[in-house]
Residue frames as a rotation matrix with the C-alpha (Angstrom) as fourth column:
LYS 1
-0.709 -0.705 -0.017 -4.27
-0.595 0.585 0.550 -103.27
-0.378 0.400 -0.835 38.06
GLY 2
-0.824 0.365 0.432 -6.21
0.475 0.862 0.178 -105.34
-0.307 0.352 -0.884 35.55
ASP 3
0.092 0.890 -0.446 -8.78
0.246 -0.454 -0.856 -102.60
-0.965 -0.031 -0.261 35.01
ARG 4
-0.462 -0.132 0.877 -9.79
0.885 -0.007 0.466 -101.76
-0.055 0.991 0.120 31.46
VAL 5
-0.233 0.314 -0.920 -10.41
0.165 -0.920 -0.355 -98.13
-0.958 -0.234 0.163 30.58
PHE 6
-0.198 0.283 0.939 -12.43
0.980 0.054 0.190 -96.98
0.003 0.958 -0.288 27.61
LEU 7
-0.682 -0.070 -0.728 -12.68
0.155 -0.987 -0.050 -93.40
-0.714 -0.147 0.684 26.35
LEU 8
0.046 0.751 0.658 -15.71
0.993 0.038 -0.113 -91.95
-0.110 0.659 -0.744 24.62
PHE 9
-0.846 -0.326 -0.422 -15.15
0.255 -0.942 0.216 -88.59
-0.469 0.075 0.880 22.96
MET 10
-0.009 0.936 0.351 -18.42
0.995 0.043 -0.092 -86.80
-0.101 0.348 -0.932 22.30
ALA 11
-0.416 0.037 0.909 -19.61
0.313 -0.932 0.181 -83.38
0.854 0.359 0.376 21.22
SER 12
-0.956 0.118 -0.270 -20.49
0.217 -0.338 -0.916 -81.15
-0.199 -0.934 0.297 24.14
ARG 13
-0.109 0.990 0.088 -24.11
0.990 0.116 -0.081 -80.19
-0.090 0.079 -0.993 24.74
ARG 14
-0.563 0.069 0.823 -25.56
0.266 -0.929 0.259 -76.89
0.782 0.365 0.505 23.59
GLU 15
-0.865 0.267 0.424 -27.67
-0.497 -0.567 -0.657 -74.75
0.065 -0.779 0.623 25.92
ASP 16
0.111 0.984 -0.142 -30.75
-0.954 0.146 0.263 -76.74
0.279 0.106 0.954 24.89
GLY 17
0.202 -0.098 0.975 -29.09
-0.668 0.714 0.210 -79.96
-0.716 -0.694 0.079 26.13
VAL 18
0.956 0.136 0.258 -28.59
0.099 0.679 -0.727 -81.45
-0.274 0.721 0.636 22.66
ARG 19
0.045 -0.991 0.122 -25.11
0.451 0.129 0.883 -82.35
-0.891 0.015 0.453 21.44
TRP 20
0.183 -0.010 -0.983 -23.86
-0.579 -0.810 -0.100 -80.16
-0.795 0.587 -0.154 18.59
CYS 21
-0.749 -0.517 -0.414 -22.81
-0.644 0.423 0.638 -83.18
-0.155 0.744 -0.650 16.48
PRO 22
0.248 0.926 -0.286 -25.64
-0.961 0.273 0.050 -85.13
0.124 0.263 0.957 14.75
ASP 23
0.027 -0.296 -0.955 -23.60
-0.241 0.925 -0.293 -88.37
0.970 0.238 -0.047 14.79
CYS 24
-0.933 -0.354 0.064 -23.18
-0.122 0.143 -0.982 -88.05
0.338 -0.924 -0.177 18.57
VAL 25
-0.338 0.899 0.278 -26.93
-0.913 -0.241 -0.329 -87.55
-0.229 -0.365 0.902 18.95
LYS 26
0.467 0.517 -0.717 -27.52
-0.732 0.681 0.014 -90.79
0.496 0.518 0.697 17.00
ALA 27
-0.165 -0.658 -0.734 -24.72
-0.102 0.752 -0.651 -92.80
0.981 -0.032 -0.191 18.62
GLU 28
-0.671 -0.194 0.716 -25.38
-0.674 -0.244 -0.697 -91.93
0.310 -0.950 0.033 22.27
PRO 29
0.270 0.817 0.510 -28.58
-0.934 0.351 -0.068 -94.01
-0.235 -0.458 0.857 22.68
VAL 30
0.691 -0.096 -0.717 -26.99
-0.315 0.853 -0.417 -96.95
0.651 0.514 0.559 20.82
ILE 31
-0.389 -0.913 -0.127 -23.91
-0.157 0.201 -0.967 -96.92
0.908 -0.356 -0.221 23.07
ASP 32
-0.527 0.256 0.810 -26.00
-0.848 -0.217 -0.483 -96.40
0.052 -0.942 0.332 26.22
GLY 33
0.570 0.821 -0.028 -28.37
-0.822 0.570 0.002 -99.21
0.017 0.022 1.000 25.22
PHE 34
0.382 -0.529 -0.758 -25.50
-0.154 0.772 -0.617 -101.57
0.911 0.352 0.213 24.48
LEU 35
-0.661 -0.719 0.215 -23.85
-0.289 -0.021 -0.957 -100.87
0.692 -0.695 -0.194 27.83
GLU 36
-0.211 0.677 0.705 -27.15
-0.976 -0.100 -0.196 -101.28
-0.062 -0.729 0.681 29.71
LYS 37
0.760 0.631 -0.154 -27.90
-0.645 0.762 -0.057 -104.70
0.082 0.143 0.986 28.26
CYS 38
0.271 -0.744 -0.610 -24.35
-0.034 0.626 -0.779 -106.06
0.962 0.232 0.145 28.48
SER 39
0.987 -0.038 -0.156 -22.86
0.160 0.151 0.975 -107.33
-0.013 -0.988 0.155 31.66
LEU 40
0.356 -0.909 0.218 -19.56
-0.247 -0.317 -0.916 -105.50
0.901 0.272 -0.337 31.76
THR 41
0.170 -0.390 -0.905 -17.19
0.835 0.544 -0.078 -106.70
0.523 -0.743 0.418 34.43
LYS 42
0.884 0.248 -0.396 -16.63
0.450 -0.681 0.578 -104.41
-0.126 -0.689 -0.714 37.38
ASN 43
0.017 -0.949 -0.315 -13.08
0.521 -0.261 0.813 -103.72
-0.853 -0.178 0.490 36.24
ALA 44
-0.295 -0.032 0.955 -14.33
0.924 -0.264 0.276 -101.80
0.244 0.964 0.108 33.17
HIS 45
-0.097 0.195 -0.976 -14.43
0.499 -0.839 -0.217 -98.01
-0.861 -0.508 -0.016 33.27
LEU 46
0.086 0.192 0.978 -15.87
0.958 -0.285 -0.029 -95.65
0.273 0.939 -0.209 30.66
ILE 47
-0.351 -0.243 -0.904 -14.65
0.485 -0.873 0.046 -92.06
-0.801 -0.423 0.425 30.66
VAL 48
0.422 0.562 0.711 -16.73
0.907 -0.269 -0.325 -89.65
0.009 0.782 -0.623 28.59
VAL 49
-0.554 -0.636 -0.537 -14.93
0.537 -0.766 0.353 -86.57
-0.636 -0.092 0.766 27.30
ASP 50
0.587 0.782 0.209 -17.21
0.723 -0.391 -0.569 -83.82
-0.363 0.485 -0.795 25.99
LEU 51
-0.535 -0.845 0.021 -15.54
0.712 -0.437 0.549 -81.52
-0.454 0.309 0.836 23.47
GLU 52
0.294 0.519 -0.803 -16.52
-0.056 -0.829 -0.556 -78.08
-0.954 0.208 -0.215 22.25
LYS 53
0.850 0.114 0.514 -16.61
0.479 0.238 -0.845 -77.76
-0.219 0.964 0.148 18.45
THR 54
0.821 -0.564 0.083 -13.90
-0.458 -0.740 -0.493 -75.08
0.340 0.367 -0.866 18.35
TYR 55
0.224 -0.753 0.619 -11.60
-0.806 0.215 0.552 -77.13
-0.549 -0.622 -0.559 20.58
LEU 56
0.463 0.005 0.886 -12.04
0.233 0.964 -0.127 -80.30
-0.855 0.265 0.445 18.53
ARG 57
0.869 -0.039 0.493 -11.15
0.489 -0.077 -0.869 -78.45
0.072 0.996 -0.048 15.33
ASP 58
0.749 -0.661 0.039 -8.11
-0.651 -0.725 0.223 -76.75
-0.120 -0.192 -0.974 16.86
PRO 59
0.716 -0.481 -0.507 -5.06
-0.018 0.712 -0.701 -78.55
0.698 0.511 0.501 15.38
THR 60
-0.339 -0.876 0.343 -3.02
-0.450 -0.169 -0.877 -77.68
0.826 -0.452 -0.336 18.48
ASN 61
0.442 0.519 0.732 -5.30
-0.889 0.148 0.433 -79.44
0.116 -0.842 0.527 20.98
PRO 62
-0.430 -0.785 0.446 -3.57
-0.847 0.521 0.100 -82.40
-0.311 -0.335 -0.889 22.66
TYR 63
0.170 0.538 0.825 -6.19
-0.091 0.843 -0.531 -84.94
-0.981 0.015 0.192 21.59
TYR 64
0.952 0.178 -0.250 -5.54
-0.234 -0.105 -0.967 -83.93
-0.199 0.978 -0.058 17.98
THR 65
0.388 -0.892 -0.233 -1.74
-0.846 -0.244 -0.474 -83.91
0.365 0.381 -0.849 18.15
SER 66
-0.035 -0.398 0.917 -1.27
-0.793 0.570 0.217 -86.99
-0.609 -0.719 -0.335 20.35
GLU 67
-0.656 -0.258 -0.710 -0.22
-0.655 0.661 0.366 -90.21
0.375 0.705 -0.602 18.61
LYS 68
-0.945 0.304 0.120 -2.31
0.158 0.746 -0.647 -92.13
-0.286 -0.593 -0.753 21.14
PHE 69
-0.156 0.972 -0.177 -5.57
0.189 -0.147 -0.971 -90.32
-0.970 -0.185 -0.161 20.39
CYS 70
-0.965 -0.239 0.111 -5.14
0.168 -0.232 0.958 -88.77
-0.203 0.943 0.264 16.93
LEU 71
-0.239 0.968 -0.083 -8.69
0.659 0.099 -0.746 -87.52
-0.713 -0.233 -0.661 17.42
ARG 72
-0.997 -0.072 0.027 -10.32
0.066 -0.610 0.790 -86.09
-0.040 0.789 0.613 14.31
LYS 73
-0.435 0.897 -0.080 -13.99
-0.219 -0.019 0.975 -87.07
0.873 0.442 0.205 14.65
VAL 74
-0.842 0.333 0.425 -16.74
-0.379 0.196 -0.904 -87.42
-0.384 -0.922 -0.039 17.21
PRO 75
0.776 -0.083 0.625 -18.06
-0.586 0.269 0.764 -89.67
-0.232 -0.959 0.160 18.42
THR 76
0.020 -0.781 -0.625 -14.89
-0.514 0.528 -0.676 -91.69
0.858 0.335 -0.390 18.94
LEU 77
0.809 0.223 0.544 -14.80
-0.579 0.459 0.674 -94.68
-0.099 -0.860 0.501 21.27
MET 78
0.250 -0.812 -0.527 -11.53
-0.383 0.417 -0.825 -96.41
0.889 0.408 -0.206 22.08
ALA 79
0.847 -0.150 -0.510 -9.78
0.497 0.566 0.658 -98.61
0.190 -0.810 0.554 24.58
TRP 80
0.798 -0.603 0.000 -7.02
-0.531 -0.702 0.475 -96.86
-0.286 -0.379 -0.880 26.53
LYS 81
-0.334 -0.870 0.362 -4.76
-0.475 0.487 0.732 -99.86
-0.814 0.072 -0.576 25.90
GLY 82
-0.053 0.278 0.959 -4.95
0.668 0.724 -0.173 -101.10
-0.742 0.632 -0.224 22.36
THR 83
-0.911 -0.369 -0.186 -5.35
0.082 -0.603 0.794 -99.74
-0.404 0.708 0.579 18.89
THR 84
-0.440 0.818 0.371 -9.04
0.872 0.289 0.395 -100.33
0.216 0.497 -0.841 18.22
LYS 85
-0.812 0.235 -0.535 -10.95
-0.011 -0.922 -0.387 -97.11
-0.584 -0.308 0.751 17.67
LEU 86
-0.183 0.828 0.531 -14.56
0.976 0.216 0.000 -96.64
-0.115 0.518 -0.848 16.58
GLU 87
-0.882 -0.120 -0.455 -15.39
0.089 -0.992 0.090 -93.35
-0.462 0.038 0.886 14.88
GLU 88
-0.649 0.667 -0.365 -18.66
-0.759 -0.597 0.259 -91.74
-0.046 0.445 0.894 13.86
GLU 89
0.265 0.897 -0.355 -21.13
-0.897 0.364 0.251 -94.30
0.354 0.252 0.901 12.45
ASP 90
-0.315 -0.440 -0.841 -18.99
-0.085 0.895 -0.437 -97.22
0.945 -0.066 -0.320 13.70
CYS 91
-0.962 -0.035 0.271 -20.12
-0.267 -0.102 -0.958 -96.22
0.062 -0.994 0.089 17.21
MET 92
-0.127 0.991 0.044 -23.67
-0.967 -0.114 -0.228 -97.10
-0.221 -0.071 0.973 16.14
SER 93
0.112 0.081 -0.990 -22.85
-0.570 0.822 0.003 -100.72
0.814 0.564 0.138 15.30
GLU 94
0.712 0.222 0.667 -23.64
-0.696 0.354 0.625 -103.20
-0.097 -0.908 0.407 18.07
SER 95
0.911 -0.408 -0.054 -21.30
0.387 0.895 -0.220 -105.79
0.138 0.180 0.974 16.53
LEU 96
0.116 -0.905 0.410 -18.38
0.244 -0.374 -0.895 -103.33
0.963 0.204 0.177 16.52
LEU 97
0.230 0.035 0.973 -19.21
-0.834 -0.508 0.216 -102.26
0.501 -0.861 -0.088 20.08
LYS 98
0.961 0.160 0.226 -19.21
-0.254 0.834 0.489 -105.91
-0.111 -0.527 0.842 21.11
ASN 99
0.589 -0.807 -0.030 -15.78
0.559 0.435 -0.706 -106.40
0.583 0.399 0.708 19.51
LEU 100
-0.022 -0.617 0.786 -14.38
-0.251 -0.758 -0.602 -103.38
0.968 -0.211 -0.138 21.33
PHE 101
0.096 0.163 0.982 -15.76
-0.971 -0.201 0.128 -104.42
0.218 -0.966 0.139 24.72
GLN 102
0.570 0.227 -0.790 -15.21
-0.276 0.958 0.076 -108.19
0.774 0.175 0.608 24.31
CYS 103
-0.412 -0.839 -0.356 -12.41
0.132 0.332 -0.934 -108.23
0.902 -0.432 -0.026 26.89
VAL 104
-0.951 0.070 0.302 -14.80
-0.308 -0.314 -0.898 -107.09
0.032 -0.947 0.320 29.64
LEU 105
-0.046 0.980 -0.194 -18.03
-0.856 0.061 0.513 -108.88
0.514 0.189 0.837 28.72
């Protein structure tokens, strides 16, 4: 009760450990750096969902068909409750990240 959940949808990692999506490769250090320097409250939880390229592009996958997620792009960062969603290059903007996480800063 009172906890805030955030979901981060990212490209899965290839065998070499690098994510298959270039935007995810760029966004990951920005998001990680933002979270490290911010003091998120202990009631904030980030769930990272790694997606294979074929699964993401499958129009029958539940993240794609769900009204809640309507996932088309990675990276996508969103609050479980609410309508704010950051996609692709928006995930690289510290000001947009701050807006998304403002309720737990």
